[in-house]
C-alpha positions as CSV (number, residue, x, y, z in Angstrom):
1,X,-27.5,-236.4,71.5
2,X,-30.3,-235.9,74.0
3,X,-30.7,-232.6,75.7
4,X,-30.0,-232.2,79.3
5,X,-33.0,-233.2,81.3
6,X,-34.5,-230.2,83.0
7,X,-35.0,-230.8,86.7
8,X,-38.3,-228.9,86.7
9,X,-40.0,-231.2,84.1
10,X,-41.6,-233.6,86.6
11,X,-43.6,-230.7,88.1
12,X,-45.0,-229.8,84.7
13,X,-47.0,-231.5,81.9
14,X,-44.0,-232.3,79.8
15,X,-42.7,-235.9,79.3
16,X,-39.8,-236.9,81.5
17,X,-38.5,-239.4,78.9
18,X,-38.7,-237.0,75.9
19,X,-34.9,-236.7,75.9
20,X,-34.4,-240.4,75.4
21,X,-33.0,-241.8,72.1
22,X,-35.3,-242.5,69.1
23,X,-35.0,-246.2,69.3
24,X,-37.1,-246.2,72.5
25,X,-40.6,-246.9,71.3
26,X,-43.6,-244.8,72.2
27,X,-45.1,-247.6,74.3
28,X,-41.8,-248.0,76.2
29,X,-41.8,-244.2,76.8
30,X,-45.3,-244.4,78.2
31,X,-44.2,-247.3,80.5
32,X,-41.1,-245.4,81.6
33,X,-43.0,-242.2,82.3
34,X,-45.3,-244.2,84.6
35,X,-42.3,-245.6,86.4
36,X,-40.8,-242.2,87.0
37,X,-44.0,-240.4,87.8
38,X,-45.0,-243.1,90.3
39,X,-41.7,-242.7,91.9
40,X,-42.4,-239.0,92.1
41,X,-45.8,-239.7,93.6
42,X,-44.4,-241.8,96.5
43,X,-41.6,-239.3,97.2
44,X,-43.6,-236.1,97.4
45,X,-42.0,-235.2,100.7
46,X,-38.6,-234.6,99.1
47,X,-37.8,-231.0,98.6
48,X,-38.4,-229.9,94.9
49,X,-35.2,-229.9,92.8
50,X,-33.0,-226.9,92.6
51,X,-31.4,-225.7,89.4
52,X,-28.3,-224.8,91.4
53,X,-26.1,-227.9,90.7
54,X,-22.8,-226.2,91.7
55,X,-19.9,-228.1,93.3
56,X,-20.6,-226.9,96.9
57,X,-24.3,-227.7,96.7
58,X,-23.7,-231.3,95.4
59,X,-20.6,-232.1,97.5
60,X,-22.7,-232.1,100.7
61,X,-25.0,-234.9,99.4
62,X,-22.4,-237.0,97.6
63,X,-19.3,-237.1,99.9
64,X,-20.5,-236.0,103.3
65,X,-19.8,-239.3,105.0
66,X,-16.1,-239.4,104.3
67,X,-15.6,-235.6,104.3
68,X,-16.9,-235.3,107.8
69,X,-15.4,-238.5,109.3
70,X,-11.6,-238.7,109.1
71,X,-11.5,-242.1,110.7
72,X,-13.9,-243.5,108.0
73,X,-11.9,-241.7,105.3
74,X,-8.7,-243.3,106.5
75,X,-10.4,-246.7,106.8
76,X,-11.8,-246.5,103.3
77,X,-8.6,-245.3,101.8
78,X,-6.8,-248.3,103.3
79,X,-9.3,-250.7,101.8
80,X,-8.9,-248.9,98.4
81,X,-5.1,-249.1,98.6
82,X,-5.1,-252.8,99.4
83,X,-7.6,-253.6,96.6
84,X,-5.5,-251.7,94.1
85,X,-2.3,-253.6,95.1
86,X,-4.1,-257.0,95.1
87,X,-5.7,-256.6,91.7
88,X,-2.7,-255.0,90.0
89,X,-0.5,-257.9,91.2
90,X,-3.1,-260.5,90.0
91,X,-3.2,-259.3,86.4
92,X,-1.0,-261.2,83.9
93,X,0.9,-259.5,81.1
94,X,-1.7,-260.4,78.5
95,X,-4.5,-258.9,80.5
96,X,-2.5,-255.7,81.1
97,X,-1.8,-255.4,77.4
98,X,-5.5,-255.7,76.6
99,X,-6.2,-252.9,78.9
100,X,-3.4,-250.8,77.5
101,X,-4.8,-251.4,74.0
102,X,-7.5,-248.9,74.9
103,X,-5.0,-246.1,75.2
104,X,-7.0,-243.8,77.4
105,X,-10.0,-244.7,79.5
106,X,-12.8,-242.5,80.9
107,X,-13.9,-243.1,84.5
108,X,-17.1,-241.3,85.6
109,X,-17.8,-240.8,89.3
110,X,-14.0,-240.7,89.8
111,X,-14.3,-239.1,93.2
112,X,-16.4,-241.9,94.5
113,X,-15.4,-245.1,96.4
114,X,-15.3,-247.4,93.3
115,X,-14.5,-244.8,90.7
116,X,-11.5,-243.4,92.6
117,X,-10.2,-247.0,93.1
118,X,-10.5,-247.7,89.4
119,X,-8.5,-244.6,88.6
120,X,-5.9,-245.6,91.2
121,X,-5.6,-249.1,89.7
122,X,-5.4,-247.9,86.1
123,X,-2.7,-245.3,87.1
124,X,-0.7,-247.8,89.2
125,X,2.9,-248.5,88.1
126,X,2.1,-252.0,86.9
127,X,-0.7,-250.9,84.5
128,X,0.2,-247.2,83.9
129,X,-2.7,-246.3,81.7
130,X,-3.9,-242.8,80.7
131,X,-7.1,-242.0,82.5
132,X,-9.7,-239.2,82.3
133,X,-11.6,-239.0,85.6
134,X,-14.8,-236.9,85.8
135,X,-17.1,-236.1,88.7
136,X,-19.4,-233.4,89.9
137,X,-16.9,-232.6,92.7
138,X,-13.2,-232.3,92.8
139,X,-11.2,-234.3,95.3
140,X,-11.3,-232.4,98.6
141,X,-8.6,-232.6,101.3
142,X,-9.9,-236.0,102.4
143,X,-10.2,-237.4,98.9
144,X,-6.6,-237.2,97.8
145,X,-5.2,-240.7,97.3
146,X,-1.7,-242.0,97.4
147,X,-0.4,-244.7,95.1
148,X,2.6,-246.8,96.2
149,X,5.4,-246.4,93.6
150,X,8.4,-248.3,94.7
151,X,9.2,-246.8,98.1
152,X,7.6,-243.4,97.3
153,X,4.0,-242.2,97.8
154,X,2.8,-239.7,95.3
155,X,-0.4,-237.7,95.7
156,X,-2.8,-238.4,92.8
157,X,-6.0,-236.6,92.0
158,X,-8.7,-239.0,90.6
159,X,-10.7,-236.1,89.1
160,X,-9.5,-234.4,86.0
161,X,-12.6,-232.5,85.1
162,X,-15.6,-231.4,87.2
163,X,-18.4,-232.4,84.9
164,X,-22.0,-233.7,85.3
165,X,-22.6,-236.7,83.1
166,X,-26.0,-235.1,82.2
167,X,-24.1,-232.4,80.3
168,X,-23.7,-234.2,77.0
169,X,-21.7,-231.4,75.3
170,X,-19.0,-231.2,77.9
171,X,-19.0,-235.0,78.4
172,X,-18.5,-235.5,74.6
173,X,-15.6,-233.0,74.6
174,X,-13.6,-234.6,77.4
175,X,-14.3,-238.2,76.2
176,X,-13.1,-237.4,72.6
177,X,-9.6,-238.9,73.3
178,X,-10.9,-242.0,75.2
179,X,-11.5,-245.5,73.8
180,X,-13.5,-247.1,76.7
181,X,-15.5,-246.1,79.7
182,X,-16.0,-247.2,83.3
183,X,-19.4,-245.6,84.1
184,X,-19.7,-245.5,87.9
185,X,-21.3,-242.1,88.4
186,X,-24.7,-242.1,90.1
187,X,-27.0,-240.6,92.6
188,X,-27.6,-243.4,95.0
189,X,-29.4,-244.3,98.3
190,X,-27.5,-241.9,100.6
191,X,-28.4,-239.0,98.3
192,X,-32.2,-239.8,98.5
193,X,-33.0,-237.2,101.3
194,X,-31.2,-234.4,99.5
195,X,-32.1,-234.9,95.8
196,X,-35.4,-234.9,94.0
197,X,-36.4,-237.8,91.7
198,X,-35.8,-235.5,88.7
199,X,-32.2,-235.1,89.7
200,X,-31.9,-238.9,90.0
201,X,-33.4,-239.2,86.5
202,X,-31.0,-236.6,85.1
203,X,-27.9,-238.3,86.5
204,X,-28.8,-242.0,86.4
205,X,-30.8,-242.2,83.2
206,X,-29.9,-239.2,81.0
207,X,-26.3,-239.4,82.1
208,X,-26.1,-243.1,81.2
209,X,-27.7,-242.4,77.8
210,X,-25.1,-239.7,77.2
211,X,-22.3,-242.2,78.0
212,X,-23.8,-244.8,75.7
213,X,-24.1,-242.1,72.9
214,X,-20.3,-241.9,73.0
215,X,-20.3,-245.3,71.3
216,X,-17.3,-246.6,73.3
217,X,-17.0,-250.0,75.1
218,X,-18.7,-249.4,78.4
219,X,-18.7,-251.1,81.8
220,X,-21.7,-249.8,83.6
221,X,-22.0,-250.1,87.4
222,X,-25.6,-250.8,88.4
223,X,-27.0,-251.9,91.7
224,X,-28.7,-254.9,93.3
225,X,-31.0,-252.4,95.0
226,X,-33.2,-252.4,92.0
227,X,-34.2,-256.0,92.7
228,X,-35.7,-255.1,96.0
229,X,-39.3,-254.5,95.3
230,X,-42.3,-254.0,97.6
231,X,-43.2,-257.6,96.8
232,X,-39.7,-258.8,97.8
233,X,-39.9,-256.8,101.0
234,X,-43.2,-258.3,101.8
235,X,-41.8,-261.9,101.4
236,X,-38.9,-261.1,103.6
237,X,-41.2,-259.6,106.3
238,X,-43.2,-262.8,106.2
239,X,-40.1,-264.8,107.1
240,X,-39.4,-266.1,103.6
241,X,-36.1,-266.2,101.7
242,X,-35.8,-264.2,98.5
243,X,-33.6,-265.9,95.9
244,X,-32.9,-263.0,93.6
245,X,-31.9,-264.4,90.1
246,X,-30.1,-262.4,87.5
247,X,-32.0,-260.8,84.7
248,X,-32.0,-261.8,81.0
249,X,-30.2,-259.9,78.3
250,X,-33.4,-258.4,76.8
251,X,-34.2,-256.6,80.1
252,X,-36.2,-253.8,78.5
253,X,-39.9,-254.5,79.2
254,X,-40.5,-253.0,82.6
255,X,-43.4,-253.9,84.9
256,X,-45.4,-250.8,85.9
257,X,-47.3,-252.3,88.9
258,X,-46.0,-250.9,92.2
259,X,-45.4,-254.4,93.7
260,X,-42.8,-255.4,91.1
261,X,-41.1,-252.1,90.6
262,X,-37.9,-251.2,92.6
263,X,-38.9,-249.6,95.9
264,X,-37.3,-246.2,95.4
265,X,-36.1,-243.6,92.9
266,X,-32.5,-244.9,93.1
267,X,-33.6,-248.4,92.0
268,X,-36.1,-247.2,89.5
269,X,-33.7,-244.9,87.7
270,X,-30.9,-247.5,87.7
271,X,-33.4,-250.0,86.2
272,X,-34.1,-247.6,83.3
273,X,-30.4,-247.1,82.9
274,X,-29.9,-250.8,82.6
275,X,-32.6,-250.9,79.9
276,X,-30.7,-248.3,77.9
277,X,-27.6,-250.4,78.1
278,X,-29.5,-253.5,77.0
279,X,-31.1,-251.7,74.1
280,X,-27.9,-250.1,73.0
281,X,-26.4,-253.5,72.6
282,X,-29.5,-254.9,70.9
283,X,-30.0,-252.0,68.5
284,X,-26.4,-250.8,67.9
285,X,-24.2,-253.8,68.9
286,X,-22.5,-251.6,71.5
287,X,-20.0,-253.5,73.7
288,X,-21.5,-253.0,77.1
289,X,-21.2,-254.9,80.4
290,X,-23.8,-254.3,83.1
291,X,-22.5,-255.1,86.6
292,X,-24.9,-255.0,89.5
293,X,-22.9,-254.2,92.6
294,X,-24.2,-255.5,95.9
295,X,-23.3,-253.9,99.3
296,X,-19.6,-252.8,99.2
297,X,-19.2,-249.4,100.9
298,X,-17.2,-249.5,104.2
299,X,-20.1,-247.9,106.1
300,X,-22.9,-249.6,104.0
301,X,-24.6,-251.8,106.6
302,X,-28.2,-252.4,107.7
303,X,-29.5,-250.1,110.4
304,X,-30.9,-251.2,113.7
305,X,-28.5,-254.2,114.3
306,X,-26.7,-254.7,117.6
307,X,-23.9,-256.6,115.9
308,X,-20.5,-255.2,115.2
309,X,-19.7,-253.9,111.7
310,X,-17.2,-256.8,111.0
311,X,-19.8,-259.3,112.2
312,X,-22.5,-257.8,109.9
313,X,-20.2,-257.8,106.9
314,X,-19.2,-261.4,107.5
315,X,-22.8,-262.5,107.7
316,X,-23.6,-260.5,104.5
317,X,-21.0,-262.6,102.6
318,X,-23.7,-265.2,102.6
319,X,-25.2,-263.9,99.3
320,X,-25.6,-260.1,99.8
321,X,-22.2,-258.4,100.0
322,X,-19.1,-258.1,97.8
323,X,-15.7,-256.8,98.9
324,X,-14.2,-253.8,97.1
325,X,-11.2,-255.9,95.9
326,X,-13.5,-258.4,94.2
327,X,-15.7,-255.6,92.8
328,X,-12.6,-253.9,91.4
329,X,-11.3,-257.2,89.9
330,X,-14.7,-257.9,88.2
331,X,-14.9,-254.4,86.6
332,X,-11.4,-254.7,85.1
333,X,-12.0,-258.2,83.8
334,X,-15.4,-257.1,82.4
335,X,-13.6,-254.6,80.2
336,X,-10.9,-257.1,79.3
337,X,-13.6,-259.7,78.3
338,X,-16.3,-257.3,77.2
339,X,-17.0,-259.1,73.9
340,X,-18.3,-262.1,76.0
341,X,-21.1,-260.2,77.6
342,X,-23.6,-259.8,74.7
343,X,-25.9,-257.6,76.8
344,X,-26.0,-259.9,79.8
345,X,-26.4,-258.4,83.3
346,X,-24.2,-259.8,86.0
347,X,-24.6,-259.6,89.7
348,X,-21.4,-259.1,91.8
349,X,-21.9,-260.7,95.2
350,X,-20.0,-263.2,97.3
351,X,-21.1,-266.6,96.1
352,X,-23.6,-268.7,98.0
353,X,-21.6,-271.7,99.2
354,X,-24.1,-274.3,98.1
355,X,-26.1,-275.0,94.9
356,X,-28.3,-272.2,93.8
357,X,-31.7,-272.2,95.6
358,X,-30.5,-274.9,97.9
359,X,-31.8,-275.8,100.4
360,X,-35.6,-275.2,100.4
361,X,-37.1,-273.6,103.4
362,X,-37.8,-270.2,105.1
363,X,-35.3,-267.7,106.3
364,X,-34.8,-269.4,109.7
365,X,-34.5,-272.8,108.2
366,X,-31.8,-271.6,105.8
367,X,-29.8,-270.1,108.7
368,X,-30.1,-273.4,110.6
369,X,-28.9,-275.3,107.5
370,X,-25.8,-273.0,107.3
371,X,-24.9,-273.5,110.9
372,X,-25.2,-277.3,110.5
373,X,-23.2,-277.5,107.3
374,X,-20.4,-275.4,108.8
375,X,-20.5,-276.8,112.3
376,X,-17.4,-275.0,113.6
377,X,-18.5,-271.6,112.4
378,X,-20.4,-270.7,115.6
379,X,-17.3,-271.5,117.7
380,X,-15.1,-269.4,115.4
381,X,-17.6,-266.6,115.6
382,X,-17.9,-266.7,119.3
383,X,-14.2,-266.3,119.8
384,X,-14.6,-262.8,118.5
385,X,-17.9,-262.0,120.1
386,X,-19.7,-262.5,116.8
387,X,-23.1,-264.1,116.3
388,X,-24.3,-266.3,113.4
389,X,-27.2,-265.1,111.4
390,X,-30.6,-266.2,112.8
391,X,-32.3,-265.6,109.5
392,X,-31.0,-265.5,105.9
393,X,-33.7,-263.6,104.0
394,X,-32.0,-262.6,100.7
395,X,-29.4,-264.4,98.5
396,X,-28.3,-262.9,95.1
397,X,-27.3,-264.8,92.0
398,X,-23.6,-264.6,91.3
399,X,-23.5,-267.2,88.5
400,X,-23.3,-265.0,85.4
401,X,-20.1,-263.2,86.6
402,X,-18.4,-266.5,87.3
403,X,-19.3,-268.0,83.9
404,X,-18.7,-264.9,81.8
405,X,-15.2,-264.0,82.9
406,X,-14.2,-266.7,85.4
407,X,-14.7,-264.3,88.4
408,X,-13.1,-265.8,91.5
409,X,-14.0,-263.6,94.6
410,X,-11.4,-263.6,97.3
411,X,-13.8,-262.7,100.1
412,X,-16.4,-265.4,100.5
413,X,-18.0,-266.7,103.6
414,X,-16.1,-270.0,103.3
415,X,-12.7,-268.2,102.7
416,X,-13.4,-266.0,105.7
417,X,-14.0,-269.1,107.9
418,X,-10.9,-270.7,106.6
419,X,-8.7,-267.7,107.7
420,X,-10.4,-267.9,111.2
421,X,-9.6,-271.6,111.3
422,X,-6.0,-271.1,110.4
423,X,-5.6,-268.4,113.0
424,X,-7.1,-270.6,115.6
425,X,-4.9,-273.6,114.7
426,X,-1.8,-271.4,115.3
427,X,-2.8,-270.9,118.9
428,X,-4.5,-274.2,119.5
429,X,-3.3,-277.0,117.2
430,X,-5.8,-279.7,116.6
431,X,-5.7,-283.2,115.2
432,X,-5.6,-283.1,111.4
433,X,-8.1,-285.9,111.3
434,X,-10.8,-283.9,113.0
435,X,-14.3,-284.5,111.6
436,X,-15.5,-281.0,111.5
437,X,-17.3,-280.2,108.3
438,X,-15.5,-277.2,106.8
439,X,-16.7,-277.3,103.2
440,X,-13.1,-277.6,102.0
441,X,-11.6,-280.9,100.9
442,X,-8.0,-279.8,100.6
443,X,-5.4,-277.4,102.1
444,X,-6.2,-273.9,100.9
445,X,-3.1,-271.9,101.4
446,X,-4.1,-269.6,98.6
447,X,-6.8,-268.2,100.9
448,X,-4.2,-266.3,102.8
449,X,-3.5,-264.1,99.7
450,X,-3.7,-260.4,100.3
451,X,-5.9,-258.7,101.3
452,X,-7.8,-261.7,102.8
453,X,-6.1,-261.5,106.1
454,X,-7.1,-262.1,109.7
455,X,-6.6,-258.5,110.6
456,X,-8.7,-257.2,107.8
457,X,-11.5,-259.7,108.7
458,X,-11.6,-258.7,112.3
459,X,-11.7,-255.0,111.4
460,X,-14.3,-255.4,108.6
461,X,-11.8,-254.0,106.1
462,X,-13.3,-255.5,103.0
């Protein structure tokens, strides 16, 4: 197994990728070194890394949002609980048995938003799996979760071992009894101001390689952030729309020019981690599913907007956000159907309601098309003080997930509109023969299935 990456190496003449496995060729190492070093060059203002990676030092960077905001913590916990209940109820007996066949599952990043929810689901009464949860922090007072068990609530810790995924020896020891992995651990965008690129590399790249070295079926959580390059940002700034397609399964040859590289150390290190997953499948036949998560955190919204959080989230369901319940559902079904992936990368995002790359036009023209096609949407929005998007500048490709494991997201823009319509019809019945274009040809009572509710939509609880 590779040695733990030393956080001081980017400040020396040593090679950052020297700890990578032998099947990475020398030319690829050179390419990857350029990616990491160029990231280092553009982020020189970040404080140099510290070798002190103790729990108190890391906790501030990783969980400061929820730890310091009880209201946000309660809000996030509610979304997690609802997601667990919905996904657990939706699994059939055959799917649960396929999960149980793994015996014990390792979840990395198990104190995080997605990782903790996965642990909660796997430990729920309906599934009742043995789980080993690891993270660099233990659950603090605000990170203790409750799982409904009949009429009782039991406090459940989602972290069994306080371990850094970059520590290959300790990771190997705790994973020895496990038969599959959900790898969600990462340093990500909120950590950028507190952690050096070397630490991002250690966690996101070396940590992922350590997971793959276990040789277990692995569902790896990546990010759509890596598709946002300076080139994409430039197109968006010029009023264009960026249709961001999924990547092919042989995603190993990285561009090294700055225009086509991910814009920051988070995206660049996750890109390298994806490449390790792809190569592990190609070279060793490892069962590995790579799932790129789009925006899903409860507080994860664009800065500088005057719109309410629920309004922003609703608009982002047009191709750039996924709800936690749908993300959770996709991860579980990815493990159940992992043999179907064959190294393919899938993007998890609420589906674009029309054909891919349709219609043509710039960002403003696409927004106008959306308003015309769903002609009652502006009225439904206005009732709640919401505003329709004036520009749609980025749409991500959801098709691989739908095709590979029949993913059916609950929270889409059309399903959200349908709930708003149903609520309006309760208070103001209309003629059933109205000619409003809703995008739905039949009665869709299934859209009311939990947790897609009017209350959750208005509160942005998805």
